[in-house]
Wavefront OBJ file of the C-alpha trace (Angstrom):
o trace
v -12.732 25.889 11.262
v -16.070 24.466 11.576
v -17.057 20.910 10.795
v -19.433 22.141 7.907
v -16.270 24.386 6.631
v -14.405 21.100 6.305
v -17.123 18.964 4.645
v -16.393 17.999 1.182
v -19.781 16.064 0.689
v -22.975 15.217 2.465
v -25.512 13.097 0.752
v -28.975 12.765 1.259
v -28.724 9.312 2.765
v -26.525 10.774 5.507
v -22.815 9.753 4.449
v -20.019 12.449 4.746
v -16.484 13.200 3.498
v -14.557 15.498 5.795
v -11.363 16.928 4.940
v -8.640 16.446 7.639
v -5.105 17.577 7.757
v -2.387 16.835 5.375
v -4.757 15.472 2.533
v -6.426 12.861 4.522
v -10.565 12.620 4.878
v -12.828 10.997 7.193
v -15.915 9.132 5.441
v -18.907 8.364 7.854
v -22.004 6.506 7.236
v -25.600 7.426 8.293
v -24.574 5.731 11.553
v -21.503 7.380 12.136
v -19.525 4.728 11.377
v -16.581 6.648 10.198
v -13.134 5.821 8.725
v -10.103 7.589 7.749
v -8.631 7.457 3.978
v -5.708 8.682 2.212
v -7.360 10.521 -0.515
v -10.418 11.894 -2.061
v -10.692 9.338 -4.665
v -10.811 6.401 -2.205
v -13.159 8.414 0.071
v -15.726 8.774 -2.982
v -15.338 5.106 -3.480
v -15.904 4.393 -0.074
v -19.148 6.465 0.115
v -20.593 5.065 -3.172
v -20.097 1.341 -1.661
v -21.582 2.539 1.554
v -24.707 3.723 -0.215
v -25.019 1.588 -2.650
v -24.457 -1.701 -0.343
v -21.876 -3.748 -2.173
v -19.008 -3.408 -0.112
v -17.382 -6.776 0.420
v -17.905 -8.893 2.485
v -21.127 -7.370 3.871
v -23.627 -6.687 1.239
v -27.097 -5.187 2.324
v -28.436 -6.185 -1.155
v -29.803 -9.689 0.119
v -32.440 -11.453 -1.972
v -34.507 -14.194 -0.996
v -34.440 -17.684 -2.956
v -37.654 -19.633 -3.647
v -37.911 -22.959 -1.547
v -36.896 -25.968 -3.324
v -39.246 -28.645 -3.336
v -38.410 -32.192 -2.033
v -37.569 -34.657 -4.753
l 1 2 3 4 5 6 7 8 9 10 11 12 13 14 15 16 17 18 19 20 21 22 23 24 25 26 27 28 29 30 31 32 33 34 35 36 37 38 39 40 41 42 43 44 45 46 47 48 49 50 51 52 53 54 55 56 57 58 59 60 61 62 63 64 65 66 67 68 69 70 71
């Protein structure tokens, strides 16, 4: 069975969920950083957090704060 046959999802941003043996799934981001999770719900949540950038503790949604004037 090829990788494409085992792919559950491949997103436009490059993340993927691949079905492994015995109910496990490999979740990879666009930079091919992968992790193995134990169920499909967790795989979907992992992709959502990777693509939205809100995975604790490293968020890619940083915002600049205005400089405070000295009093």
